[in-house]
N, C-alpha and C positions, 0 to 999 in steps of 0.2 A: 437581194437584202434578206428575204426569207429565211435564208438558210443562215446567216449570222443569228438570226433570233432564236432560231431552234440549236444554233448551238450553242447559243447564252443560256440558255433555258435549258438542256443539258448539262451547264456545265454547275449551272443552280442546283441541279437536279442531285448531279456528283456531288458536290458542297453541302448540301442539306444530308444525303446519304451518311457522309463522312463525320458530320457532325453527330447524327441520331447515333452511330455505332459509338464515338467518344463518350455519348451521353450513357448509352448502356454501359460502356466498360466504368464509367466515373460512379455510376449507383454500383453496379456489381462489386465495388470496390468499395462503396461505402454500407452498403445494404448487405450484400452478399449473393449468393443466387442458389440452385439445387446442385451446383458440381462442389460448389464448399459447404452446404450445409447451412448456408440461411446466415455467415457467419461474415460479417463482412468490417470492417473499421469500429463501425458503430457498436457491434456486439463487441468485438473485441473491447473497446474503451467502456462500455457497462460492467464486461468482467471483469478488466481492471479495477476499475471503481470500485467494485464490492470486494475486490480482493484487498484493497487498500482498505477497506472499512475494517473488513476484518483483523488485517494485520495491526492496527492503530487500536482495537481494542486488546488486542492481545500486547503491545505494548502499553496500555494503560495498567492491563492486570497486572505485568509484572513489575511495572511502577509501584504500585501500591504493594506487594507482598515487599519489595526490597524495602520500601519504608516501613512496613508492621517488621520485617528481621533487623532491620535498624534501630529500631524502639525495641525491640527484645533485646538485643544486643548491649544497646546502653544501657539499660534497666540491670542486666546479669554483668556488667561492668562495677554498675555501684553497690551492687551485693555480695562482688569478689572483694572490693575495695572495702567491702566493710568487713566482712569474714579474716580478710590479712589484718584490717585495724585491729580488731577482737582479738587474733591468734598474736600478733606482735604485743598487743596490750598485756595479754595473759602470760607470755613470755616473758616481758619486761618486770611484770608483777611476781611472779615466782621468784626471779633472779635476784631480784629486790628484797624477798623476804629471807632470802636464806644468809 
């Protein structure tokens, strides 16, 4: 009977060792280890988060630049329309004065 208990204990110990290996592998994948420069999934997610924040800031700046340029273009359109109107008015005035 003692052999079965010893066998069971050995089996439990083997399972515990396998569980420890699995936990170690999961920990290495999440946090990293010396082999991968301690850059696991958590570190990569942090890097991606910082990169995403930078990209969002760049997009915000580009949107602001585009809106400023749109404003300048609309002002330029009004100025050009005014100039064309003045030229047409001057041309019509010259034609009728002759």
